[in-house]
C-alpha positions in Angstrom: 77.6 143.3 -102.9 78.4 146.0 -105.7 81.9 146.4 -107.7 83.2 149.7 -108.4 84.3 149.7 -112.3 85.9 151.9 -114.8 85.1 151.8 -118.5 87.9 153.1 -120.7 86.9 154.5 -124.1 87.9 156.7 -127.1 87.7 160.2 -126.2 84.3 161.7 -127.2 82.2 158.6 -126.8 82.1 158.4 -123.1 78.3 159.4 -123.2 77.7 156.4 -125.5 79.5 154.0 -123.2 77.4 155.2 -120.4 74.1 154.7 -122.4 75.4 151.1 -123.1 75.9 150.5 -119.5 72.4 151.8 -118.7 70.6 149.9 -121.4 72.2 146.6 -120.9 71.5 146.8 -117.2 75.2 146.3 -116.6 75.4 148.8 -113.8 74.7 152.4 -112.6 76.8 155.1 -113.8 78.4 157.3 -111.3 80.5 159.8 -113.2 82.0 160.5 -116.7 85.6 161.5 -117.0 88.0 162.1 -119.8 88.0 158.5 -121.6 86.3 157.0 -118.5 83.0 156.0 -117.2 82.8 155.2 -113.5 80.0 152.9 -112.6 78.8 150.4 -110.0 78.0 146.8 -111.2 76.3 144.3 -109.4 78.2 141.2 -108.0 81.9 140.5 -108.3 82.0 137.3 -110.6 82.8 139.3 -113.7 82.9 142.6 -115.2 80.5 143.4 -118.3 82.0 143.2 -121.5 81.0 146.4 -123.3 81.2 146.8 -126.8 81.8 150.5 -127.0 84.3 150.5 -124.4 88.3 149.8 -124.8 88.4 148.1 -121.5 86.6 147.6 -118.3 88.8 147.6 -115.1 88.1 146.9 -111.4 88.7 149.8 -109.4 90.9 149.2 -106.4 91.3 152.8 -105.1 90.4 156.5 -105.7 93.0 158.9 -104.5 92.3 162.5 -103.7 94.8 165.4 -103.6 96.9 164.5 -106.4 98.4 167.7 -107.5 100.9 168.8 -110.1 104.1 168.4 -107.9 105.9 165.3 -107.2 104.4 164.7 -103.8 101.6 163.1 -105.7 103.9 160.0 -106.5 104.2 159.6 -102.7 100.4 159.8 -102.2 100.0 157.3 -104.9 102.6 154.9 -103.8 101.0 154.9 -100.4 97.6 154.3 -101.7 99.0 151.2 -103.7 100.8 150.0 -100.5 97.6 150.1 -98.4 95.3 148.3 -101.0 93.1 145.5 -99.5 94.3 142.4 -101.6 91.1 140.5 -100.8 88.8 141.3 -103.6 91.5 141.9 -106.2 93.0 139.4 -108.7 96.4 138.0 -107.3 99.3 138.7 -109.3 100.8 135.6 -110.9 104.5 134.6 -111.3 104.9 136.8 -114.4 104.6 140.0 -112.2 103.0 143.2 -112.5 102.7 145.9 -115.2 101.3 149.5 -114.9 100.0 151.9 -117.5 99.6 155.5 -116.4 98.0 158.6 -117.9 96.9 162.0 -116.7 95.2 165.1 -118.1 97.1 168.4 -118.0 100.7 169.3 -117.3 102.4 167.8 -114.3 105.9 168.0 -112.8 106.3 164.3 -113.3 105.8 161.8 -116.2 103.7 158.8 -116.7 106.7 156.5 -116.0 107.2 158.2 -112.5 103.6 157.4 -111.9 103.9 153.8 -113.2 107.1 153.0 -111.2 105.9 154.6 -107.9 102.7 152.3 -108.0 104.1 149.2 -109.8 106.8 148.7 -107.3 104.3 148.7 -104.4 101.8 146.7 -106.1 104.4 143.9 -106.8 106.3 144.0 -103.4 103.6 141.9 -101.3 103.4 139.1 -103.6 107.2 139.1 -104.3 106.8 139.1 -108.0 108.7 141.3 -110.6 107.3 144.8 -111.6 107.9 145.4 -115.3 108.7 149.2 -115.9 108.1 150.7 -119.3 110.5 153.5 -118.7 113.3 152.2 -121.1 110.9 151.2 -123.7 110.5 147.6 -122.7 107.3 145.7 -123.3 105.9 143.7 -120.2 105.2 140.1 -120.8 101.5 139.4 -121.8 101.0 137.4 -118.8 101.7 140.1 -116.4 98.8 141.4 -114.3 97.7 144.7 -115.9 97.1 147.8 -113.8 96.2 151.3 -114.8 96.4 154.7 -113.1 94.5 157.7 -114.4 94.6 161.1 -113.0 92.2 164.1 -113.8 92.2 167.2 -111.8 93.2 166.2 -108.4 91.7 162.6 -108.4 93.3 159.5 -109.5 91.9 156.0 -109.9 94.1 152.8 -109.5 92.5 149.9 -111.4 93.1 146.4 -112.5 92.0 144.3 -115.4 90.8 140.9 -114.4 90.8 139.6 -117.9 93.9 138.7 -119.8 93.4 141.0 -122.6 91.6 144.4 -123.2 88.0 144.5 -124.6 89.1 146.4 -127.7 91.0 143.2 -128.9 88.1 141.3 -130.4 88.6 137.5 -130.8 87.0 137.7 -134.1 89.6 140.2 -135.6 92.2 137.7 -136.8 93.1 139.6 -140.0 93.6 143.4 -140.2 94.2 145.9 -143.1 95.5 149.5 -143.1 93.0 151.9 -141.8 90.9 149.5 -140.1 88.4 150.8 -137.7 88.8 150.5 -134.0 86.1 148.1 -132.9 84.6 150.1 -130.1 84.2 153.1 -132.3 82.6 150.8 -134.8 80.3 149.6 -131.9 79.5 153.3 -131.3 78.4 153.7 -134.8 76.0 150.9 -134.6 74.5 152.1 -131.4 74.0 155.6 -133.0 72.4 154.0 -136.1 69.5 152.7 -133.7 70.0 149.2 -135.3 67.7 147.9 -132.5 64.9 149.8 -133.9 64.8 147.8 -137.2 61.5 146.1 -137.8 61.7 142.7 -135.9 65.5 143.1 -135.9 65.6 142.3 -139.8 66.5 145.0 -142.3 69.5 145.6 -144.7 72.6 147.3 -143.3 75.2 148.2 -145.8 78.8 149.4 -145.9 80.2 150.7 -149.2 83.8 151.0 -147.8 83.9 147.9 -145.6 87.6 147.4 -145.0 88.3 144.3 -142.7 84.5 144.2 -142.0 84.7 145.5 -138.5 81.7 147.9 -138.8 79.3 145.3 -140.0 80.5 142.7 -137.7 80.0 145.0 -134.6 76.6 145.9 -136.1 75.4 142.4 -136.0 75.6 142.5 -132.4 72.9 145.2 -132.2 70.6 143.5 -135.0 71.4 139.8 -135.4 68.4 139.3 -137.6 69.5 141.9 -140.2 71.3 141.2 -143.5 74.6 142.8 -143.9 76.2 143.9 -147.3 79.9 145.0 -147.4 81.6 146.2 -150.5 85.2 147.5 -151.0 87.5 148.3 -154.0 90.4 146.2 -152.5 90.5 142.3 -152.7 92.7 142.1 -149.6 90.2 144.0 -147.5 87.4 141.8 -148.7 89.4 138.6 -147.8 90.1 140.0 -144.3 86.3 140.7 -143.9 85.3 137.3 -144.7 88.0 135.8 -142.4 86.9 137.9 -139.7 83.2 137.3 -140.3 84.0 133.6 -140.0 81.0 132.2 -138.2 78.5 134.7 -139.4 76.9 132.4 -141.7 74.6 133.8 -144.5 74.2 137.0 -142.6 77.1 138.7 -144.5 77.7 139.2 -148.2 81.0 140.8 -149.2 81.5 141.8 -152.8 83.9 143.8 -154.6 82.7 147.2 -155.7 83.6 150.8 -156.3 82.4 153.0 -153.6 80.9 155.3 -156.1 79.0 152.8 -157.9 77.4 150.6 -155.3 75.6 147.4 -157.1 72.4 147.8 -155.0 69.1 149.1 -155.9 67.5 152.5 -154.9 66.5 152.6 -151.4 67.6 148.9 -150.6 69.5 149.8 -147.3 67.8 150.5 -143.9 71.0 151.7 -142.4 74.3 152.8 -144.0 77.6 152.6 -142.0 80.6 154.1 -143.7 84.1 155.0 -142.6 85.2 156.6 -146.0 88.8 156.5 -147.0 90.5 159.9 -145.9 93.8 159.5 -147.5 95.9 159.2 -144.5 96.3 155.5 -144.3 94.2 154.4 -147.0 94.1 156.5 -150.4 90.7 156.8 -152.2 90.5 154.7 -155.2 88.5 154.4 -158.3 85.6 156.9 -158.7 86.6 158.3 -155.3 90.1 159.3 -156.2 88.9 162.7 -157.3 86.8 163.2 -154.0 84.0 161.7 -152.0 81.1 163.3 -153.9 80.3 160.0 -155.8 80.2 158.0 -152.5 77.8 160.4 -150.9 75.6 160.3 -153.8 75.6 156.6 -153.7 74.9 156.6 -149.9 71.8 158.8 -150.6 70.5 156.8 -153.4 70.6 153.2 -151.7 69.3 154.6 -148.4 65.8 154.1 -147.6 63.6 157.3 -147.2 63.0 156.6 -143.4 66.7 155.2 -143.1 69.7 156.5 -141.4 73.3 156.6 -142.3 76.1 156.8 -139.9 79.4 158.2 -141.0 82.8 158.8 -139.7 83.3 162.4 -141.4 87.0 164.0 -141.3 87.9 167.2 -143.0 85.1 167.9 -145.6 82.1 168.4 -143.1 78.8 167.0 -143.5 77.9 165.9 -147.1 75.2 167.7 -149.2 71.8 166.1 -149.4 71.7 165.0 -145.7 70.4 166.4 -142.4 72.7 165.9 -139.4 70.6 164.6 -136.7 73.3 164.1 -134.2 77.2 164.6 -134.2 79.8 163.3 -131.8 83.4 164.5 -132.0 85.9 161.9 -131.4 89.9 161.6 -131.1 91.3 159.0 -133.6 94.7 158.5 -134.8 95.7 162.2 -133.8 92.6 163.7 -135.7 89.1 164.8 -134.6 86.5 163.5 -136.8 82.7 163.6 -136.3 80.6 160.5 -136.2 77.5 161.8 -137.9 73.9 160.5 -137.8 72.5 161.4 -141.2 68.9 161.6 -142.8 68.0 162.1 -146.4 67.1 165.7 -146.9 63.8 166.2 -149.2 
């Protein structure tokens, strides 16, 4: 028996989530949508824990004919009322909560969708439905449902797990500007870390923050050595705490991103999310611009190495050829994940 599943993702990396599904054998991809990958996965025992996905949900119903007028609410409510409860997680005493989103303008709000579906989901089990309409926060123990609408099709899906995938268990400490873990995993996937010789090699992050990028990278190359540098002591403390059980795989040290204490060509891969001034101001040699950072990345990168960088307003740095670029949506901005090689 196959399970119809929905992987939620940062907009822009849906193809990377699909690639992870295929490469890991997690299932067969059926469709890519806005922030979603629909796929079939074998069995019903559990949904795959995809690193590049924000969440993976069990699809309960696909509803067609969901237009822009308010009759869509009736269609969605009916679909929720007619769900077969057999293969679905039973709601607990804490009740049901629903989060909804749609693409394009509609004559109803996300709260209208949530309330129409949530009331019907809660009724058969006689448990409370927790509306978000007045800004209330549902209890963490409530069964979490999601409704997404694109075009005239909606999917109603439920999360079997207690928390979404993007809330990594290792991330116990955070700092301002910390990178979203699935986006960091996408950078690791683009870096072809699995292509490192015998799974070894050196992976470097000159602006490591709370360590998210390197910790995610280790899942792709568990035999590699990971070097994380940052100008801020609190960021390094967070990285060490989050890396916890990483043993000797990680080395964290304080350094200026414009003067990395590593010999020329020592890094097989460089992963970097530079400080872009919105949440984290550039410090030290980077306060006047990111030129020193890119010169150091080029210096420490092996001739056959790859750098994967999150690039915001400045465009691709000089001295590098862009092998691939993926536009993403992040904190209201639209940076590129750029795969870079050194130019001759």
